[in-house]
C-alpha positions in Angstrom: -13.9 -9.8 -19.5 -10.4 -9.3 -20.7 -8.6 -6.9 -18.3 -5.0 -5.4 -18.9 -3.6 -4.6 -15.4 -0.5 -2.4 -15.0 1.0 -2.0 -11.6 4.3 -1.4 -9.7 6.9 -3.8 -8.7 7.0 -3.9 -4.9 9.7 -5.5 -2.8 7.7 -6.0 0.4 4.3 -7.1 -1.2 2.5 -8.1 -4.2 -0.1 -5.4 -4.6 -0.5 -5.8 -8.4 -0.5 -9.6 -8.0 -3.2 -9.4 -5.3 -5.4 -7.4 -7.6 -4.9 -9.8 -10.6 -5.8 -12.7 -8.2 -8.9 -10.8 -7.1 -10.0 -10.4 -10.8 -9.2 -14.0 -11.4 -11.5 -15.1 -8.6 -14.2 -13.1 -10.2 -13.7 -15.1 -13.5 -11.9 -12.5 -15.6 -9.1 -13.0 -18.0 -6.1 -10.9 -16.7 -2.9 -9.9 -18.3 -0.5 -8.3 -15.8 2.2 -5.8 -16.7 4.6 -4.9 -13.9 6.4 -1.7 -14.3 9.9 -0.8 -12.8 10.7 -4.5 -12.4 14.1 -4.2 -14.1 15.2 -1.4 -11.9 15.1 -3.7 -8.9 16.9 -6.6 -10.5 20.5 -7.3 -9.5 23.2 -5.7 -11.7 25.1 -7.9 -14.1 28.7 -7.7 -14.8 28.3 -5.2 -17.8 26.1 -2.9 -15.7 28.5 -3.0 -12.7 31.4 -2.0 -15.0 29.2 0.8 -16.6 28.4 2.1 -13.2 32.1 2.2 -12.3 32.9 4.1 -15.5 30.0 6.6 -15.3 29.8 7.0 -11.6 26.9 5.9 -9.5 24.8 9.1 -9.9 24.9 9.4 -13.7 24.6 5.6 -14.1 21.3 5.5 -12.0 19.9 8.5 -13.8 20.5 6.9 -17.2 19.1 3.6 -15.9 15.9 5.2 -14.6 15.2 7.0 -17.8 16.0 3.9 -20.0 13.7 1.8 -17.8 10.9 4.3 -18.0 11.2 4.5 -21.8 11.0 0.7 -22.1 8.1 0.5 -19.6 6.1 2.9 -21.8 6.8 1.0 -25.0 6.1 -2.4 -23.3 2.8 -1.0 -22.0 1.7 0.0 -25.4 2.9 -3.3 -27.0 1.2 -5.3 -24.2 -2.2 -3.6 -24.6 -2.1 -3.9 -28.4 -1.2 -7.6 -28.2 -3.8 -8.5 -25.5 -6.7 -6.4 -26.9 -8.4 -6.0 -23.6 -12.0 -4.9 -22.8 -10.7 -2.7 -20.0 -7.3 -1.3 -18.7 -6.7 -0.8 -15.1 -3.5 1.1 -14.0 -2.5 0.9 -10.4 -0.6 4.1 -9.6 1.4 4.2 -12.9 3.7 7.0 -12.1 6.2 6.0 -14.7 3.6 6.0 -17.6 3.6 9.2 -19.6 0.3 11.0 -20.2 1.1 10.7 -23.9 1.3 6.9 -23.6 -2.0 6.7 -21.9 -3.7 9.1 -24.4 -2.3 7.0 -27.3 -3.6 3.6 -25.8 -7.0 5.1 -25.1 -7.3 6.5 -28.6 -6.3 3.3 -30.2 -8.3 0.8 -28.1 -11.4 2.8 -27.1 -11.9 0.7 -24.0 -12.3 2.1 -20.4 -9.0 3.4 -18.9 -9.2 3.3 -15.1 -6.7 4.4 -12.4 -6.6 3.1 -8.8 -4.2 5.2 -6.8 -3.1 4.5 -3.3 -0.6 7.3 -2.7 -0.8 11.0 -2.9 -1.1 11.5 -6.6 0.3 15.0 -6.5 3.8 13.6 -5.8 3.9 12.3 -9.4 3.8 14.7 -12.4 2.8 11.9 -14.8 -0.2 11.0 -12.8 -1.3 14.6 -12.4 -0.9 15.1 -16.2 -3.2 12.1 -16.9 -6.0 13.1 -14.6 -8.3 14.1 -17.5 -7.3 11.0 -19.6 -8.6 8.4 -17.2 -12.3 7.6 -17.6 -12.4 6.8 -13.9 -9.8 7.8 -11.2 -10.3 5.9 -8.0 -8.2 6.8 -4.9 -7.9 5.2 -1.5 -8.0 8.6 0.3 -11.2 10.7 -0.4 -9.4 13.9 0.8 -7.6 14.3 -2.6 -10.7 14.2 -4.7 -11.6 18.0 -4.8 -8.0 18.8 -6.0 -8.0 15.9 -8.5 -11.3 17.3 -10.0 -9.8 20.8 -10.1 -6.9 19.4 -12.1 -9.2 18.0 -14.8 -10.5 14.6 -13.6 -13.9 13.9 -15.1 -14.7 11.1 -12.6 -12.8 10.9 -9.4 -14.0 8.7 -6.6 -13.1 6.9 -3.4 -12.2 3.3 -3.5 -10.5 1.9 -0.3 -7.6 -0.5 0.0 -8.3 -4.2 0.5 -6.8 -7.5 1.5 -5.8 -10.8 -0.3 -7.3 -13.2 2.2 -5.1 -16.0 0.8 -2.0 -14.1 1.7 -3.1 -12.7 5.1 -5.1 -15.2 7.2 -5.5 -16.6 10.8 -4.1 -20.1 9.8 -0.6 -18.7 9.3 1.7 -20.0 12.2 3.0 -17.3 14.5 6.5 -16.3 14.3 8.8 -17.7 17.0 9.5 -14.5 18.7 6.5 -13.0 20.5 6.2 -9.4 21.4 3.8 -7.0 23.1 3.6 -4.4 20.3 4.8 -4.5 16.7 5.2 -1.8 14.0 6.3 -2.6 10.5 7.1 0.5 8.5 9.7 3.1 7.7 10.4 6.0 10.2 10.2 8.7 7.7 10.4 9.2 3.9 13.1 7.2 2.3 13.0 9.1 -1.0 15.2 12.2 -1.2 12.7 14.3 -3.3 9.8 14.1 -0.7 9.6 16.0 2.5 10.3 14.3 5.8 7.7 13.9 8.4 8.6 12.9 12.0 5.1 12.0 13.2 5.7 8.2 13.2 9.0 8.7 15.0 7.3 10.7 17.8 4.5 8.2 18.2 6.9 5.2 18.4 9.2 7.1 20.8 6.3 7.6 23.2 5.6 3.8 23.1 9.3 3.0 23.5 9.6 5.2 26.6 6.5 3.7 28.2 8.5 0.5 28.7 6.6 -2.0 26.4 8.1 -5.0 24.7 8.2 -3.4 21.3 9.5 -4.7 17.9 10.0 -2.4 15.0 10.9 -3.5 11.4 11.7 -0.8 8.8 14.2 1.7 7.3 15.5 4.7 8.8 15.0 3.9 12.6 18.6 3.0 13.1 19.8 6.4 11.8 17.9 8.5 14.3 19.7 10.6 16.8 21.2 8.5 19.7 18.9 10.3 22.1 15.9 8.5 20.8 14.9 5.4 22.9 13.1 3.9 19.9 16.4 2.9 18.3 16.8 0.1 20.8 13.7 -1.7 19.6 14.6 -2.1 15.9 14.6 -5.9 15.1 15.3 -5.4 11.4 16.6 -2.4 9.4 14.4 -3.4 6.4 10.7 -3.8 5.9 9.5 -7.4 6.4 8.4 -9.1 3.1 4.7 -10.1 3.0 5.4 -13.7 3.7 6.9 -12.8 7.1 4.5 -9.9 8.0 1.5 -12.2 8.7 3.5 -14.4 11.0 4.9 -11.4 12.8 1.5 -9.8 13.3 0.1 -13.1 14.7 2.9 -13.4 17.2 2.2 -10.0 18.6 -0.3 -9.0 21.1 -0.9 -5.6 19.5 -0.2 -4.5 15.9 0.4 -0.7 15.8 -0.8 1.1 12.7 0.6 4.6 12.3 -0.4 6.0 8.9 2.0 7.6 6.5 1.3 11.4 6.4 0.0 11.1 2.9 -3.0 9.1 4.1 -5.2 12.0 5.5 -8.6 10.4 5.7 -8.1 6.9 4.1 -6.8 3.7 5.6 -3.7 1.9 4.5 -3.3 -1.7 3.4 -2.0 -2.6 6.9 -5.4 -1.8 8.3 -7.1 -4.6 6.4 -4.1 -7.0 6.3 -3.6 -7.1 10.1 -7.3 -7.5 10.7 -7.4 -10.4 8.1 -4.7 -12.2 10.1 -6.9 -12.1 13.3 -4.5 -9.6 14.9 -5.6 -7.0 17.3 -4.8 -3.5 16.0 -4.5 0.0 17.4 -4.8 2.5 14.5 -4.5 6.2 14.4 -7.9 7.6 13.8 -9.0 8.2 10.1 -12.1 9.9 8.9 -12.9 6.9 6.7 -12.5 4.3 9.6 -16.1 4.5 10.7 -17.2 3.9 7.0 -15.1 0.8 6.6 -15.2 -0.7 10.2 -17.4 -0.5 13.4 -15.0 0.9 15.9 -14.4 0.2 18.8 -16.2 -3.2 18.3 -13.8 -4.6 15.6 -10.9 -2.1 15.6 -9.6 0.4 18.1 -8.5 3.9 17.2 -6.3 6.4 19.1 -6.1 10.2 18.7 -2.8 11.0 20.5 0.4 9.4 21.7 -0.9 9.7 25.3 -4.1 7.9 24.5 -2.2 5.2 22.6 0.0 4.4 25.5 -3.0 4.1 27.8 -4.8 1.8 25.2 -1.8 -0.4 24.9 -1.7 -0.8 28.7 -5.4 -1.5 28.9 -5.5 -4.1 26.1 -2.4 -5.9 27.3 -4.2 -6.3 30.7 -7.4 -7.7 29.0 -6.4 -10.4 26.5 -10.0 -11.8 26.2 -11.3 -8.3 25.3 -8.4 -8.0 22.8 -9.1 -11.3 21.2 -12.9 -10.7 20.8 -12.2 -7.4 19.0 -9.6 -9.0 16.7 -12.1 -11.8 15.8 -14.7 -9.2 14.9 -12.2 -7.2 12.9 -11.3 -10.3 10.9 -15.0 -11.0 10.3 -15.6 -7.4 9.0 -12.6 -7.7 6.6 -13.6 -11.0 5.1 -17.2 -9.8 4.7 -16.5 -6.4 3.2 -12.9 -5.7 2.2 -11.3 -8.5 0.1 -9.9 -7.6 -3.3 -12.6 -9.6 -5.1 -15.3 -7.5 -3.4 -13.5 -4.3 -4.0 -12.9 -5.0 -7.7 -16.5 -6.0 -8.2 -17.4 -2.5 -6.9 -14.8 -1.0 -9.1 -16.2 -2.7 -12.2 -19.8 -1.8 -11.4 -19.0 1.8 -10.9 -16.7 2.1 -13.9 -18.7 0.0 -16.4 -22.2 -0.4 -14.9 -21.6 -4.1 -15.2 -21.8 -6.6 -12.2 -18.7 -8.6 -11.7 
């Protein structure tokens, strides 16, 4: 099958590329279109001069709109040139509903969405609910509202892992730690509401006296009264190539979900498990559907319970290792991209992978 895949540029991972590789392992011919890539390239001399003349705010606004215009045109041109049997859009917040409608009308092939974020943050996604033939989302809590806004076929499809990028043969990082968390403290986007839940959870861990390592944005700007500031090893998110090594060097990987994940599990849930890392995750409604806790993953329900679980599992390394090994087995057996995409194709087209 010829599949046209559109997905976002991402500076800390390769989500779209993981999906393309998963389709490739299933034997499909994939054409990948990465949107917003140009927005993240270094500015050349001409652009730097223009920014100086216009001012940074006006320059950035013009740049965002120009890039969105080009992305929509390139999406149309790419689909027409490739002539796919199926189109999969991953998130696609820059693609106008008019663009998607035109492509669907011209090609007549299934148009599918797989969204990992709260779709209601993005007007273009909301406006296209009724255009997609199938709208898959990694958190089932959003499905009723998606259907109310016009989706004809909304369904749950969990995140997954690329087992070639996250695996247990990756050498551990040189610096070991008891507990690691890789993620931003709060929203780093000005148009979205802040949520301090992660800060409060990590603050409780920091004040409990564990050897903690944090990599992510925003932590260093917290008020000086926060003890968690002292445990920031890097003010940016680790790229995917370093995340797996850091996970493997840590006794415990802490997974505190972003507030947009209400019932679903984030990518970190599957990626840490695939590395053979022991993970403590805040409880999600979908966790028992995806794993077999506490045999292969351990969930906590409060900061107080988390601190006690950290103490217990640091004191019981054999138990910790056994749970981590079973978690890795679960992910490889049920949650790779090839398996997830085979399910997507069967549900969307009725065809086996």
